[in-house]
N, CA, C and O of each residue as an XYZ file, in Angstrom:
364
protein
N     106.908    111.397    102.141
C     107.117    110.093    101.557
C     106.141    109.117    102.207
O     105.930    109.139    103.419
N     105.561    108.276    101.391
C     104.614    107.281    101.892
C     105.371    106.155    102.593
O     106.454    105.768    102.154
N     104.812    105.634    103.671
C     105.476    104.517    104.359
C     105.397    103.234    103.527
O     104.481    103.050    102.725
N     106.366    102.364    103.736
C     106.387    101.064    103.059
C     105.567    100.092    103.905
O     105.803     99.978    105.108
N     104.607     99.388    103.297
C     103.826     98.412    104.064
C     104.739     97.370    104.723
O     105.759     96.976    104.157
N     104.361     96.938    105.912
C     105.184     96.004    106.682
C     105.531     94.732    105.918
O     106.670     94.270    105.982
N     104.571     94.159    105.197
C     104.839     92.916    104.475
C     105.849     93.131    103.349
O     106.680     92.260    103.092
N     105.789     94.275    102.678
C     106.749     94.584    101.627
C     108.132     94.838    102.226
O     109.137     94.370    101.691
N     108.185     95.572    103.325
C     109.477     95.832    103.954
C     110.120     94.542    104.452
O     111.341     94.399    104.398
N     109.316     93.610    104.932
C     109.860     92.324    105.390
C     110.536     91.593    104.235
O     111.592     90.988    104.418
N     109.934     91.644    103.044
C     110.541     90.992    101.873
C     111.812     91.719    101.446
O     112.797     91.088    101.062
N     111.786     93.050    101.513
C     112.981     93.831    101.179
C     114.107     93.511    102.157
O     115.253     93.318    101.751
N     113.777     93.456    103.450
C     114.777     93.168    104.481
C     115.360     91.768    104.299
O     116.558     91.567    104.496
N     114.528     90.807    103.927
C     115.010     89.440    103.703
C     115.964     89.401    102.507
O     117.009     88.753    102.565
N     115.607     90.086    101.439
C     116.472     90.142    100.262
C     117.783     90.848    100.595
O     118.853     90.417    100.164
N     117.698     91.913    101.348
C     118.895     92.656    101.753
C     119.828     91.771    102.574
O     121.039     91.767    102.350
N     119.279     91.037    103.506
C     120.092     90.143    104.337
C     120.751     89.063    103.481
O     121.912     88.713    103.695
N     120.013     88.546    102.525
C     120.528     87.506    101.626
C     121.705     88.028    100.804
O     122.644     87.287    100.511
N     121.648     89.300    100.436
C     122.681     89.899     99.591
C     123.763     90.624    100.389
O     124.723     91.131     99.809
N     123.616     90.676    101.698
C     124.593     91.376    102.515
C     124.524     92.875    102.344
O     125.542     93.564    102.421
N     123.330     93.381    102.111
C     123.112     94.808    101.910
C     122.121     95.325    102.938
O     121.491     94.549    103.657
N     121.991     96.622    102.999
C     120.976     97.206    103.857
C     119.662     97.282    103.071
O     119.679     97.303    101.840
N     118.523     97.322    103.777
C     117.254     97.500    103.065
C     117.249     98.774    102.223
O     116.680     98.796    101.132
N     117.883     99.838    102.729
C     117.932    101.093    101.963
C     118.677    100.905    100.650
O     118.280    101.470     99.630
N     119.759    100.114    100.658
C     120.509     99.851     99.428
C     119.662     99.083     98.421
O     119.688     99.385     97.228
N     118.914     98.095     98.894
C     118.055     97.305     98.003
C     116.958     98.187     97.417
O     116.670     98.111     96.222
N     116.355     99.012     98.243
C     115.294     99.914     97.765
C     115.859    100.896     96.749
O     115.236    101.143     95.717
N     117.031    101.460     97.028
C     117.638    102.420     96.106
C     117.967    101.763     94.769
O     117.698    102.342     93.716
N     118.546    100.560     94.797
C     118.900     99.863     93.560
C     117.654     99.502     92.757
O     117.639     99.639     91.533
N     116.615     99.044     93.441
C     115.372     98.679     92.747
C     114.707     99.913     92.148
O     114.173     99.862     91.040
N     114.741    101.010     92.879
C     114.157    102.252     92.380
C     114.933    102.744     91.163
O     114.344    103.148     90.161
N     116.253    102.705     91.260
C     117.096    103.129     90.142
C     116.833    102.268     88.907
O     116.716    102.794     87.800
N     116.741    100.962     89.087
C     116.494    100.057     87.965
C     115.126    100.306     87.350
O     114.974    100.277     86.129
N     114.139    100.549     88.190
C     112.789    100.804     87.687
C     112.732    102.108     86.899
O     112.117    102.169     85.835
N     113.367    103.137     87.417
C     113.379    104.421     86.712
C     114.122    104.294     85.394
O     113.671    104.812     84.373
N     115.258    103.608     85.409
C     116.028    103.422     84.176
C     115.222    102.644     83.137
O     115.305    102.927     81.942
N     114.445    101.665     83.596
C     113.646    100.858     82.668
C     112.501    101.648     82.057
O     112.107    101.400     80.917
N     111.966    102.597     82.813
C     110.814    103.354     82.344
C     111.166    104.730     81.799
O     110.334    105.387     81.174
N     112.387    105.160     82.034
C     112.829    106.462     81.546
C     114.207    106.303     80.899
O     115.198    106.806     81.429
N     114.280    105.613     79.765
C     115.577    105.346     79.168
C     116.379    106.591     78.840
O     117.597    106.509     78.684
N     115.726    107.752     78.729
C     116.471    108.966     78.426
C     117.263    109.460     79.631
O     118.159    110.291     79.482
N     116.947    108.961     80.819
C     117.648    109.382     82.028
C     118.877    108.512     82.252
O     119.003    107.858     83.287
N     119.772    108.507     81.289
C     120.990    107.712     81.372
C     122.208    108.608     81.217
O     122.114    109.822     81.396
N     123.323    108.033     80.893
C     124.595    108.741     80.853
C     124.591    109.970     79.944
O     125.331    110.922     80.191
N     123.779    109.958     78.916
C     123.755    111.104     78.004
C     123.358    112.386     78.713
O     123.669    113.477     78.236
N     122.678    112.271     79.844
C     122.237    113.438     80.588
C     123.292    113.947     81.564
O     123.071    114.951     82.242
N     124.425    113.274     81.643
C     125.485    113.668     82.564
C     126.331    114.751     81.905
O     126.852    114.548     80.808
N     126.471    115.905     82.567
C     127.289    116.970     81.975
C     128.713    116.486     81.707
O     129.338    115.873     82.573
N     129.218    116.758     80.519
C     130.575    116.378     80.153
C     130.699    114.991     79.543
O     131.769    114.623     79.058
N     129.611    114.211     79.560
C     129.673    112.865     78.974
C     129.578    112.969     77.462
O     128.686    113.629     76.927
N     130.507    112.310     76.778
C     130.509    112.280     75.317
C     130.500    110.817     74.873
O     131.522    110.138     74.976
N     129.359    110.320     74.380
C     129.287    108.918     73.979
C     130.294    108.560     72.885
O     130.659    107.392     72.748
N     130.744    109.535     72.111
C     131.730    109.261     71.063
C     133.073    108.849     71.665
O     133.878    108.197     70.999
N     133.315    109.226     72.918
C     134.560    108.881     73.591
C     134.428    107.652     74.494
O     135.407    107.211     75.097
N     133.227    107.108     74.585
C     132.954    105.968     75.468
C     132.884    104.689     74.637
O     131.948    104.515     73.857
N     133.860    103.788     74.792
C     133.848    102.565     73.986
C     132.677    101.636     74.304
O     132.371    100.737     73.521
N     132.028    101.842     75.434
C     130.893    100.989     75.808
C     129.541    101.641     75.502
O     128.499    101.041     75.769
N     129.540    102.829     74.961
C     128.286    103.548     74.705
C     127.352    102.772     73.790
O     126.132    102.861     73.928
N     127.908    102.016     72.864
C     127.045    101.275     71.933
C     126.224    100.190     72.632
O     125.236     99.711     72.075
N     126.622     99.799     73.844
C     125.881     98.779     74.585
C     124.779     99.369     75.468
O     123.943     98.629     75.986
N     124.771    100.670     75.642
C     123.785    101.310     76.523
C     122.372    101.000     76.050
O     122.028    101.233     74.891
N     121.563    100.473     76.956
C     120.181    100.146     76.655
C     119.992     98.844     75.904
O     118.865     98.488     75.560
N     121.076     98.126     75.642
C     120.992     96.878     74.879
C     120.466     95.729     75.711
O     119.751     94.866     75.202
N     120.813     95.710     76.981
C     120.470     94.589     77.848
C     119.516     95.020     78.952
O     119.482     96.187     79.340
N     118.753     94.077     79.446
C     117.852     94.316     80.563
C     118.370     93.533     81.757
O     118.593     92.325     81.674
N     118.558     94.227     82.863
C     119.050     93.577     84.076
C     117.927     92.772     84.716
O     116.783     93.221     84.775
N     118.267     91.580     85.193
C     117.279     90.757     85.890
C     117.361     90.964     87.396
O     116.441     90.590     88.123
N     118.444     91.551     87.867
C     118.606     91.858     89.286
C     118.748     93.371     89.436
O     119.489     93.995     88.677
N     118.056     93.963     90.393
C     118.087     95.419     90.509
C     119.448     95.988     90.900
O     119.683     97.182     90.715
N     120.340     95.174     91.430
C     121.635     95.693     91.858
C     122.770     95.323     90.915
O     123.938     95.389     91.296
N     122.439     94.937     89.699
C     123.469     94.465     88.772
C     124.504     95.550     88.471
O     125.672     95.234     88.244
N     124.105     96.798     88.466
C     125.081     97.853     88.201
C     126.051     98.029     89.356
O     127.181     98.477     89.161
N     125.619     97.681     90.545
C     126.483     97.807     91.718
C     127.335     96.564     91.943
O     128.465     96.663     92.421
N     126.799     95.394     91.601
C     127.476     94.134     91.910
C     127.874     93.353     90.667
O     127.983     92.128     90.721
N     128.094     94.040     89.545
C     128.385     93.329     88.299
C     129.602     92.418     88.413
O     129.603     91.324     87.848
N     130.642     92.850     89.136
C     131.829     92.003     89.288
C     131.495     90.699     90.004
O     131.972     89.632     89.616
N     130.683     90.787     91.039
C     130.300     89.586     91.786
C     129.489     88.638     90.909
O     129.687     87.424     90.962
N     128.580     89.179     90.107
C     127.789     88.326     89.221
C     128.665     87.658     88.157
O     128.488     86.477     87.860
N     129.601     88.407     87.587
C     130.498     87.818     86.587
C     131.374     86.735     87.204
O     131.588     85.683     86.601
N     131.879     86.995     88.406
C     132.712     85.991     89.087
C     131.909     84.736     89.390
O     132.407     83.620     89.235
N     130.672     84.919     89.820
C     129.806     83.771     90.127
C     129.538     82.943     88.874
O     129.609     81.715     88.909
N     129.231     83.615     87.772
C     128.989     82.900     86.515
C     130.239     82.150     86.060
O     130.152     81.011     85.602
N     131.393     82.788     86.186
C     132.645     82.155     85.787
C     132.945     80.940     86.664
O     133.365     79.899     86.159
N     132.733     81.070     87.963
C     132.978     79.960     88.881
C     132.065     78.781     88.559
O     132.500     77.630     88.602
N     130.810     79.056     88.240
C     129.883     77.985     87.898
C     130.274     77.318     86.584
O     130.158     76.100     86.444
N     130.734     78.106     85.629
C     131.126     77.555     84.329
C     132.355     76.671     84.423
O     132.518     75.740     83.634
N     133.228     76.961     85.395
C     134.481     76.221     85.524
C     134.517     75.339     86.768
O     135.595     74.965     87.228
N     133.367     75.008     87.307
C     133.289     74.263     88.557
C     133.946     72.880     88.481
O     134.519     72.427     89.472
N     133.879     72.224     87.375
C     134.432     70.875     87.263
C     135.882     70.825     86.833
O     136.466     69.744     86.747
N     136.473     71.978     86.561
C     137.869     72.009     86.097
C     138.834     71.995     87.274
O     138.499     72.393     88.390
N     140.041     71.523     86.987
C     141.084     71.522     88.029
C     142.150     72.497     87.689
O     143.114     72.644     88.440
């Protein structure tokens, strides 16, 4: 495996600290997102035993593009944050 340049690792480490994750988690999530974006066939359909006809969310697969590489891991946190911002002025 090729080493990560120091300047790139520093940015990864800063992002990881900001998100409360390890640099390895950030790298893994970014790699997963990049592969998914460039290899759309490498999704749930390739999982043994997966039947999209039985998955009520299958029709949404590939419909949206994530803007954050960890959205699949932290989707609940992002939804909660959006909801809190939308209702910030309510009592």
